[in-house]
C-alpha positions, 0 to 999 in steps of 0.5 A: 063308762057304759056309753061315750060320745066322741066328737070326731072331725079327723084332726089329731086332737079328735083321734086322741079323744077317740083313743082315750074313749076306747080306753075308758069304755067298759066291755060291752059298752057303747062308743058313739062317734059323731061328725058334724058338718055345716048345714047346707043352708050355712053361709059357708057353702057357695054351692051344693057341690061343696056341701056334697063333697064335705058330706061324702068326706065325713061319711068316708071318715066315719065308715073308716073309723067304725070299720077299723074299730069294729072287732072290739068288746064293745059296740061302735056306732058312727053318725053325722049331724048337720049344723053347729058342732057344739050344739049338735054334740050337746043335743046328741049327748042328751038324746042318747043319754051318754055317760061322757062326752070326749073331745080333742082340745084343738085341731083343724077339722079334716071335713070343714073349717071348724076349730075343735078348740072353740067347739070343746070350749062351748061344749064344756060350758053348756053340756049337761053331761060330763065332758073330757077334753083330751090334749 
């Protein structure tokens, strides 16, 4: 595969998805690691400090992943989007024209309270790109 998008939330399932993505990626390919955090207008947040904390955790997590994998024969880019995780993953996959979306099957997010299983289910149902769910 030339371009793979991984939905990453720090859970064990998303780590397995990341590892599987690396094994599927062509040399000189592109690995895109996406973390999705709730929007500040989401009712999840009672105050702006909580949003800032979650955003900072996501930034650190993505930076750590990119830095730990950067010495490979492919390009890795990490980024953060805000909003509904399944919608943002699908939108990013279309915008970036990826060959494959890879997600973990289950696991509680390290950056929020989303259950990745429900996200994976929605992405499988609605994405216009191939989706691999790693168990």
